[in-house]
C-alpha positions, 0 to 999 in steps of 0.5 A: 462561505458554506454553512454547516448543516445538522444533517451532515453532522448527523451522518458523520456521527452515525457512521462514526458510531457504527462498531462491528467486528471485522469479518474474514473479508475485512481482514483480508482486505486490510492485509491487501491494503497493507501490502499494496501500501507498503509493497516496496517494503515487502519486496525489499524484505523478501529480496533481503531474505533471499540474499541471506539464504544465498549467503548462508548456503555459501558460508555453510561448512563443507561436509563429506558423507558416506553410506554403508549397506547392511542386509538382514539375513534370517536362518531358521531350520524348517521355515520357508523363504516367505516366512523368513522374509516376513520375519526380517521385514518385521524386525528391520524397522526396529533395527533402524531405530536401534542404529542411533541408540547409545548401545550402538554408538558408545563403542564407536564414540569411545574409539573416536574420542567424541561424545555420543550426543555429537556422534548421533547428530552425524549418523542416521540409519534408514530402512528403504520401504518394504526391504530387508536392507539398512542404510547407514549414513555418516558425515564427517569433515574428511572423506576418509573419516566419513567412510570409516564412521559409516563402516564402524557404526554398521559393524557395531549395529550388527554386533548388537543385533547379533547379541540381542536377536540371535537364538540358538538351538533346535528349531531356533532362528538366527538373525544376522546383519551382513555388511553387503556394501561397505562405505566407499570414500566419497569423491565430492563434498556435500553440496549445500541445499542452495535452492531450499536455503534461498527459498527458505530465506525468501519466505522468511523475508516475505513473512517479515515484510508482511508483518512490518507492513501490517504493523505500519498500517496499524500504526499509521492508517491511511484513507484508501477507499470511498467507504473510508471517506464516508466513514471518516467525514460523512461526505460524498466522493465527487471523483476518483483521479488516477496517478499523478496529475500534470498541469501540462498534460496534452497527450492523446493516449488512453491514460491522458483521456481517462484522466481528463474525463475523470476531472470533468466528472469531478466538475459535473458531480460538484455541480450536481451536488451544489444543486445544478450550478457551479460554485463561483469560487471553488476551494480545494482544501488539502492537508499539510502534505503538499504531494497529496494534491499536486496538479488537482487545481490546474486539472480542474481549471482545465476541466471547467474550461472544457465544459464551456465556462471561463476559469481563473486559477488563483496562485494561492499555494506556492508549495504545490506550484513548486512541486507540480510536474513540471513546476509552474513557478517561473525561473525569473521573477514571479509575475504580478499580472494575469497569465493565460494558460494554453489550456484556456484558463487564466493563472491569477497571482495574489496581489501583495495587498491581499496577502498583507491583509490576509496575514493581518486577518483583515477580510476586506482585501481578500473579499475585494479580490475574490469579488473581482474574480467573480465578476470576471470569471464563471469559476475561480479555483483556489487551493489552500491548506492551513499552512499554505502561502500566500493564502491560507485555508482560514483566509479563503473559506469565507469567500468560497461557495464550494469546498472540496477536500483533496485526499490521496488514496493510500497516502493521506492518513486518517489523522490528517483527514480528521484534522482537516475536517475539524479545522473546516468545522471550526470555521463553520464550513461544510464541504461539498465532497471529497476528491480522491487522487492516486486511486488504483483501478481495483479501488475505483467505483461508481461514485454516484452510486455511493451518494446518499439522499442528503448529499445533494443540496437544495438550490436557494431561491433568489429574487431578481434584482430590482432598482429604484428610480433613485438608483437610476438618478444617482448613476445617470451621470456616471462616465461611460467607462465606469460601471454604474451598477457595480452589483451587476456582473460583467459580461463573461468572457468566452473560454480561452480568451483574454481581455 
């Protein structure tokens, strides 16, 4: 069991006590994390918004529109053409505003038997820039009604302008609106703005998806980066593994090579943090979410063998074996003997007696089991959680001299990581570091650059074993097949060989 040190606790307390307001970069980073974590939700919301836009465009009522054109004509004795044109342009903008006033629309509304407010929504009067022209636009449910409405509004506007603006007398000016182009009956209905409607729906759906992603990210925060791990646990990250690991990965492509390199880096970094020697029993502590640690134990066992050591993979986590890709649980009966894996390590089942003793919280059986593993192998890799079976986290922490937490980037929640850290703290265990899985390329960093001075442990000095004459006398008559010195390790087997 690894003792807990005050230095690590001080680091965790110090990091937890740091409180600073989030800056713009932090806000954008949080938005990016929320989007990447809930990309499927954002995409579905955007697609639903676009579909809603298409549906709205298809269900929109069909309308007909017609345009009538009015020309502003100014008569002023003694004034030149330029003066009359300037006067017309000065007045025409006010005529456009007058076109939708109650004074103009009331006579038309009375003839049609509709309210003025409803009619104003169907009529518009515009003045094209730098011209003396007014264009009356009207919409209706039939093509004939649209043309009639445009002409009626144009005539009413002309009458109002003639009454308000015209001046008679010597030297006076006369302003008149001539219907230069009566409205023609439209031959095709107005097409709904399909592109604009779909784009509006897409943007609305995207906004809803982003809002939902932010809400979910706030309600269920996850561990995403190396900085998150350090802030929550005070522990260094020993490696960042990409994607989902396969225990039978034997590919030669770049992706497989990068994964195996990352696994070897985890083993080497763990050895460095442990003072230069590999733990004889390496415990991978995971949360209760099985999928967060799938394939990590087998991948590390293979990396240990590739680095020249013998390794036993203890079959202590049945759920993780079941969900592994492919599953490592055999179709028939679960084997009770050690099985050699083609990658060089041995898969060691947990004997029934050890399982029974661990359930009764009797440490003698578990201790004897792991002692035998340490005698036969350089490294024994075991993965467990608080709910794993046949061995739980509590039953194996006393036998582990190196503990790594397994965290999946963007999946492991802050709450579950804190719960796992608290459980190890209650067991008086100080982990060596954290293995991050499923790390996308844009979040990977040089992990050794993030280590602190106190992360590397000092190697305790061990005195060489000494034996007295009494020990030699006691074991002089031991049979050749026995082990006269049970405290001495057996001869290590070469990687990939089985006795």
